[in-house]
C-alpha positions in Angstrom: -37.4 126.9 70.8 -37.6 123.4 69.4 -35.1 120.9 70.7 -32.2 119.8 68.5 -33.3 116.1 68.8 -36.7 116.6 67.2 -35.5 116.8 63.6 -33.4 113.7 64.1 -36.3 111.6 65.3 -38.5 112.7 62.4 -35.6 111.9 60.0 -35.0 108.4 61.4 -38.6 107.2 60.7 -38.4 107.7 56.9 -35.1 105.9 56.9 -36.5 102.9 58.7 -39.4 102.8 56.3 -37.1 102.8 53.3 -35.0 100.0 54.9 -38.1 98.0 55.6 -39.3 98.4 52.0 -35.9 97.3 50.7 -35.9 94.2 52.9 -39.4 93.3 51.8 -38.4 93.7 48.2 -35.3 91.6 48.7 -37.3 88.9 50.5 -39.9 88.9 47.6 -37.0 88.6 45.1 -35.5 85.7 47.0 -38.8 83.9 47.1 -39.3 84.5 43.4 -35.9 83.1 42.7 -36.6 80.0 44.7 -39.9 79.5 42.9 -38.0 79.8 39.6 -35.3 77.4 40.6 -37.9 74.8 41.7 -39.7 75.2 38.4 -36.5 74.4 36.4 -36.3 70.9 37.9 -40.1 70.4 38.3 -43.2 71.8 36.8 -43.2 75.2 35.0 -46.9 75.6 35.8 -47.5 78.6 38.0 -44.3 80.4 37.4 -45.0 81.4 33.8 -47.5 84.1 34.8 -44.7 85.8 36.8 -42.4 86.0 33.8 -42.6 88.8 31.2 -43.3 87.6 27.7 -41.6 88.9 24.6 -41.5 87.8 21.0 -41.6 84.3 22.5 -44.4 83.8 25.1 -43.4 83.4 28.7 -44.1 79.7 28.7 -41.9 79.1 25.6 -39.1 81.2 27.1 -39.2 79.3 30.3 -39.3 75.9 28.5 -36.2 76.8 26.5 -34.3 77.9 29.6 -35.4 74.8 31.5 -34.5 72.4 28.7 -31.0 73.9 28.5 -30.5 73.9 32.2 -31.6 70.3 32.6 -29.4 69.2 29.6 -26.4 70.8 31.1 -26.9 68.9 34.4 -27.5 65.7 32.6 -24.2 66.3 30.8 -22.5 66.8 34.2 -23.8 63.5 35.5 -22.8 61.7 32.3 -19.2 63.1 32.5 -18.9 62.3 36.2 -20.2 58.8 35.9 -19.1 57.5 32.5 -18.6 53.8 33.5 -21.9 53.8 35.4 -23.5 55.1 32.2 -21.7 52.5 30.0 -22.8 49.6 32.2 -26.5 50.4 32.0 -26.7 52.0 28.6 -27.5 55.5 27.4 -31.3 55.2 27.7 -31.5 53.8 31.2 -28.9 56.3 32.4 -30.7 59.3 30.9 -34.0 58.2 32.4 -32.4 57.7 35.8 -30.5 60.9 35.7 -33.6 62.9 34.9 -35.4 61.3 37.8 -32.4 62.2 40.1 -32.5 65.8 38.8 -36.1 66.1 40.1 -35.3 64.2 43.3 -32.1 66.1 44.2 -31.7 69.4 42.3 -28.4 71.2 42.5 -27.7 73.4 45.6 -24.5 74.9 44.4 -23.5 76.9 41.3 -20.3 74.9 41.0 -21.2 72.2 38.5 -18.6 69.6 39.5 -20.2 69.4 43.0 -23.4 68.1 41.5 -24.0 64.4 41.8 -23.0 63.7 45.4 -26.2 61.8 46.1 -26.4 59.9 42.8 -24.8 56.6 44.2 -27.3 56.6 47.1 -30.1 57.3 44.7 -29.1 54.4 42.5 -29.0 52.1 45.6 -32.6 53.0 46.3 -33.9 52.0 42.9 -36.0 48.8 42.9 -34.4 47.4 39.7 -30.8 47.8 38.5 -31.1 45.2 35.8 -28.8 42.8 37.6 -26.1 45.4 38.2 -26.1 45.1 42.0 -22.6 46.7 42.0 -23.8 49.8 40.2 -24.1 52.1 43.2 -20.6 51.2 44.3 -19.2 51.9 40.9 -20.9 55.3 41.0 -19.5 55.9 44.5 -16.0 55.1 43.1 -16.4 57.5 40.2 -17.7 60.2 42.6 -14.6 59.7 44.7 -12.4 60.2 41.7 -14.3 63.3 40.8 -13.9 64.7 44.3 -10.2 63.9 44.4 -9.7 65.7 41.1 -11.2 68.9 42.4 -10.1 68.8 46.0 -7.9 71.7 47.2 -4.1 71.2 47.1 -1.9 71.4 50.2 1.7 70.8 51.0 2.6 67.2 51.5 4.2 65.7 54.6 7.8 64.7 53.9 10.1 62.3 55.7 12.2 65.2 56.9 9.1 66.7 58.5 8.7 63.8 60.9 9.8 64.4 64.6 11.8 61.9 66.6 8.8 61.1 68.8 6.7 60.0 65.8 4.6 57.7 67.9 2.7 60.6 69.6 2.2 62.5 66.3 -1.2 62.9 64.7 -1.6 62.9 61.0 -3.9 64.8 58.6 -4.9 63.1 55.4 -4.7 65.0 52.1 -8.1 66.8 51.4 -8.5 64.5 48.4 -8.1 61.3 50.3 -11.3 59.1 50.6 -11.7 55.5 51.7 -14.3 53.2 50.2 -15.4 49.7 51.2 -17.4 47.5 48.8 -18.3 43.8 48.6 -17.6 43.9 44.8 -14.4 44.1 42.7 -15.3 47.6 41.6 -11.8 48.7 40.7 -11.5 45.7 38.3 -14.9 46.5 36.8 -14.0 50.1 36.4 -10.6 49.3 34.8 -12.0 47.0 32.1 -14.3 49.9 31.0 -11.4 52.3 30.4 -10.4 53.2 26.8 -7.9 50.7 25.3 -8.3 48.3 28.3 -7.7 44.7 27.3 -10.9 42.6 26.9 -11.9 40.5 29.9 -14.3 37.6 29.3 -15.7 37.4 32.8 -15.3 39.1 36.3 -16.0 37.1 39.4 -18.2 39.1 41.6 -18.4 36.7 44.5 -15.6 37.2 47.1 -14.3 40.2 45.3 -14.7 42.8 48.1 -12.3 45.7 48.2 -11.2 48.5 50.5 -10.0 51.4 48.4 -8.2 54.6 48.9 -8.7 57.4 46.4 -6.6 60.6 46.4 -4.7 63.0 44.2 -1.0 63.7 44.1 -0.2 66.8 42.1 -2.5 66.6 39.1 -2.8 62.9 39.1 -5.8 61.1 40.7 -4.6 57.8 42.2 -6.3 54.9 43.9 -4.9 51.9 45.8 -6.3 48.6 47.2 -6.0 48.7 50.9 -5.3 45.7 53.1 -7.5 45.4 56.2 -4.8 46.8 58.5 -4.0 49.7 56.2 -7.7 50.6 56.1 -7.9 50.5 59.9 -4.7 52.6 60.2 -6.1 55.4 58.0 -9.4 55.3 59.7 -7.8 55.8 63.1 -5.5 58.6 61.8 -8.4 60.3 60.1 -10.1 60.4 63.5 -7.2 62.2 65.1 -5.8 59.2 66.9 -2.0 59.4 67.5 0.2 57.1 65.4 1.1 54.6 68.2 -2.5 54.0 69.1 -3.5 53.8 65.5 -0.8 51.2 64.9 -2.0 49.1 67.8 -5.6 49.1 66.4 -4.4 48.2 62.9 -2.1 45.4 64.3 -5.1 43.2 65.1 -5.1 42.3 61.4 -2.5 39.7 60.5 -1.9 41.3 57.1 -0.7 44.6 58.6 3.0 45.5 57.9 3.4 49.0 59.3 6.9 49.9 57.9 5.8 48.9 54.4 2.4 50.5 54.6 3.6 53.7 56.1 6.4 54.0 53.6 4.1 53.9 50.5 1.6 56.2 52.2 4.3 58.8 52.9 5.9 58.5 49.5 2.5 58.5 47.8 1.4 61.9 49.3 -1.4 60.6 51.5 -0.6 63.0 54.4 -0.8 66.7 54.5 2.0 68.7 56.0 1.1 70.2 59.4 0.5 73.9 59.4 3.4 75.9 60.9 
């Protein structure tokens, strides 16, 4: 009499084969998708033969799709970096954006997340047409973009503070970002806003800034930081307790802790601790 386990063993083998075939098919599909994604930002040569033609040949269908895909990403960059585009002109910006698209294609389906590497890409260009500050302007615009889309959290309020505030650690709002630049980028950015009063000349020399960008509610904000304020926020962001952070910031003569901490707390810089 045959054992009861024999049919089970013979049944498992076909199941394994089916699973292996499914995995192989999924792997092949993933590889094809990667080839297609690479082709959209590079050369369409080689992928056309793997696409089914129709009334429009495969090459034509691919080109239409690629053109629309690239145009949508160029629009994303133009909308995220409007002042950067205005400073260098439409033609230069479009040419640079197309080069960036090939160099750093999107890795997320969320469009607002595309462009993170654009300021660094600009900084590596050999010729910025005299706009040395352009990468820093782009970095500022990217920070504004990140702040606009950052997650929202409950804000720390004065009544949330314990008596022993010196030992407390603080969490910055998810939208909060610090920038340091040797150029007056906030002034450059401001004069390129709609209805901004005309400015004849901006002095670049000696105009370095430390900036904080964040969002409160639906409003994206930015603030010029003093040296001590920048150091305080850097220490707090690293998880340093308030007393030690204050001591580190106090080496800067411009630091006024009561005034600085007051506007930071009122401005919604800190997130409320999780209960």
